[in-house]
N, C-alpha and C positions, 0 to 999 in steps of 0.2 A: 647092883650096877656094874656092868663088867668093867675091867681096869682100862679097856682100850677106849672107852668111850669119853668123849670129850665133855665139857660143861654144856647146859643146854643154852640153845641159842635163842636169843629173845626175838619175837615176831617184830618186823619193821613196819611203821606205820604206813609207808606208800604202799605195801603189798597190799593192804586192805583198802586203800582208797583206788586202785588202779580199776577194778571191776565196778566200782561205782561210777567212775568217771566214764568209761567206755558204754554203761547204760545209759547215762546222760545225754551222751554223744548220739547214740543209737536212738533215743527217744526225740533229741531235737531233730535228727535227720528224717524220722518218720513225721514229725510235725510239718517240718518244710514240705516233704513230699505231698502231704495231703492238703497243706493250704496251696502249693501251686498247682495241684490239680483241681482244687476248688475254685480260686481266684486267678491263678495265672499271673499274680503278681511278680513271681520268680522270673518269668520269661521276659518280662520288661525290665528287671534289673538286670538280667544277662545281656538284654540288647544294649542298654546303657553302658554296661561296663565293655562291651564290644567297642562301641563308639569310643571310649576313653582309652581303651589299649590298642586301638587301631594305628595312632601314629607310632605307638613302639614297635607294632609289626612293621610298618614301613621303614623305620629307621634300621630295623634289623635286616631287613630285605634288601637295603638300599645297596651294600657292597656286591651282591649277586646281581642285580638289575644292571649297576654300572658295568662288571664285567662283560655282561651279554651284549650290553649297548655297544662298549668299546670293540668288542669281537664283529658285531654286525656292521659297525661303522667302517672298520678296518677292511672287511671283505667287500662293503659298498664300494670304498675308495678304490679298492685294486680293480674292482670290476669297472668302474666308472673312467680309471686311467686307460685300462686296456680298450674300453669302447672308443674313448676319445681318441686314442692312438690310432685305431681302425679306421674312425670315420675321417681322421685327419689324412691318412694315406689315402681313403677313397676319394677326398676332395682334391688332393693334389693330382690323382690319377684323371679324374674328371675334368680338371681345369687343363691338364695336358692333352685329354682328347679333344676338349673343346677348343684349344689353339690350334690344334691341327686341322679340326675341322674348319675354323676360321680361315687358317692358311690355304687349305684347299678350296675353299669358297673363291677366294680372292684370286688364286691361281686359276679357277675354272672361268671366273669373270674375265681375267685376262686374256686367256686363250681365247674365250668367245668374242671378245673385242677384235683380236687379231685375226681369229677366222671371218668375222663380219667385215672387216677391211679388205681381206683379200678377195672375199666373194663380190663385194660391192665394186671394187675397182677392176676385178677381172684379171689379175696379175697371176703370173707363174712364179708362186713364192715357196720358201722351204721354211720349215719352223726350226729353229736352233736354241737349245737351252743355254742360258749364260752360265759359264763355269767360274770366272773370276772376274774381278773388277779393279781398275786401277784409276782412281780418281785424285791423283795428285795434281797440284794447280798448273803444273807444267806438263803433264802426262795423261790424258783422258783417253784411255782405252779398255776395250773389254775382251775377254777371252772366253770363245763358244766352244761348245763341246761338240763341234762338227768339224770336220777337215775335209782333205781332198778325198778320201774315201766317201764321202756324203755328197761330192760334187761341188765343194765349194771352192771358189778360185778368186785371185786377187781381182780387187775392183769392184766386186759385188756391192749393190747397196743395201743398207741395212735399215729397215724400218721398225716401227712399231704402231700401236693404234692411233698415237697422237700424231706422228708423222715421221720425218727423216730423222735418223739417228747417226748415221755416218758411212762408213766404206770399209770392206775388207782390206787388210795391207799385207797380211803374212798368213801363210797356210801350211799346216803340216798335216799329214795323214789323217790324224785324230783331233786337231785342234786348229782353231784360226783365231785371228787377232783383229779387232776391229778399231778402227780410230774414228773416236766420236766428233760431232761438230764442234763441240766446244774444246777440242785439243789446238794450242796454238798454233800446230803446223797444217791445220786444215782450212781450206776456203772453198766455198760453194758458190756459182752463178745462181742468182735468185731474181724474182721479179715480184714487183708489187702487186698483189692480186687485184686492187681496186683501180689502177691506172695503167698497169703493165710497164712501169719503170724498170729496166733492168738494171742490178745492182750486184754487190758482191758481199757475202756474210763470211767473216772471219770467225774463229774461235779465240775466246780470251780465258781459257781456264775454266772458268764455271758459268760463263755467259757467252752470248754472242753479239758480235758487233758488226754494224753496217757503217761502211766507210765511203767516202766520195759522193755523198748525195748532193746532187745539184740543189742550189737555193731555189731553182724553177720548177724542180720535179713536182711539188705538190704532195709530197709524202707527210703523212700526219701520224701522230701519235694513236695507236692503235690499229694501225694498218696490218693487215696479214700479208706474211711473206711466205711466197711457195718456190719450189724450184723452178728454174726456166727451162731445164732440158738442154742448155748450151753444153757442148762437151761431151755428150753422149754417155757421161758417166752416171748421173742421175735422172731418172724420167721426170718430166715436167710434171707441175701440178701438186706435188707433195708439201704438205705444210712444212715450214722450217720453224717459223717464231711469230711473235706479235711484237711489234714498236712499242716499247714502254718509255723511251725518253729520247729526244733529239736536242743536240747541243752543236753548237760550232766547232770547227777544228780550229787548229792554230793558226791557219791563214783566214779564217773567217770568209773562205770563199766557197766552202762545201761545208755540209753537216755530216755529224756521226750519230748514227742512231744504236740505242742499246736494245736487243731483244730478248724476249722470254722464251726459250725453246719449246717448240710445240709437243716434242717427244718428251716422255718421262725418262731421261737420262740417268737417274739416280735410283730407279726403282724397277719393279720387273724381274721376272726369272727367264722369260723367253723374248726372241727376238724373231722377225721375219726377214730371210734373204731373198733378195729379187733374183730370179733365175735368168730371166731375160727382159731386155729393157723394150718397151713398145716401139713399133716402127715408127711412129709419128716422132720420138723422141730421137731415134737415130737418123731419121731425115734430116731433122734440126740440125743435129751434129755434123751432118755431112756438109749441109749449106754453110756452117759456121766453120767447117775446116777448109772451105774453100777460099776464105779471106786471105789475105797477106800476113797477117800478123801470126797466124796460128799455125800455118802448114798444113800437111795432112793428116787426117785422122784415120787409125787402122778400122779396118772393118769391122773388127769384134767389138767396138764400141767401148774399149778400155782407155780412150785418149784421155789425157790429162785435161783440166778445164782451160779453155781458150785464154791467150792472153789479151785479147779485145774482142768486145761484142761488136754486132752489126752496127748498132748506133753510135760505137766509138767511145764507149764506158770504159775506163781502165778496169783490168780483170787480172787477177793473180793465177799463177799455176797451182792447182791443188795437188800437190805431191806429198804423200804420207811421212817421207823423210826429210824433207827441205821445208824450213819456216818460209813463208810468203815474205818477200820483200817490201818495205813501204813504198807508196807511190810517190814519185817526185813531184812537185809543184808543176814543174812543166807539162809533165804527162797529164794531171788533173786539169790543167787549162786547155789541154788538146782534146782532152775527154768529153767536157762539158762547157759549152760557152757560160760566161757569167749572164746574168740576167740584166 
């Protein structure tokens, strides 16, 4: 035995059993394969095992599914937010267009009414847009986007589809100012359409008022008041308002009436300017001018309202810059006899 050789190594017991264990496993596998091929019971066992293991697979895949769901939800949320913003903008734009269309429809309806009034009455009128409005309780005026360059002049009557609105009191080359009927400085000679009684309508800031109504005149609530044509400033027959209330004055010798204006003084975007006063109104003005109380009336038809009517009713002068003075009791007594 060579000197470098070590002592003999004893064989281990495990080394001999390893081939036997391998052979046993191989035999078992072959047996299982044959049994599964012949009876198919191993397939059923695998199916049952799959059912049992499926919750474990679902739990193992839960983090991945949660991540995908969060990602999809985030993308869907952002998309919905963007779509919602776009739809909101489209809705606002559609509402704005609808509002403009409604406004245009109202303007067209108003213009149609104005044109119909002009055609039915056969008047020479001029359409003028409203540029500004001043509805202070003591100052009721409009500014029109039409001036002397468009032929507007002081004294022109202003109407709308409802009736009389006022008169032009100031004119510049580009604009003109209209004194409304409700201005405290305005007075209009009128007549009751039902019985022809001549009266005077005064402005009271936001309403109209009839003064010095004789008790025997037969004026009633609901009567329509129209222009009488006296003075030549306003043509006769234009609606002024409707009597809504009658009450006695301080002396209890006359009545005072509240009127609802026929014209839409607080709305609308256009008005009509009368270019010429009908010949009938001018003739009536000339006859009124012949009375001693009024003096002569200019031929242009721009005379102020006469101070007294043919029937003797007290009448105030309609000057745009001077407030009408209140009637004295003596003048009232001279105007209409007591019943």
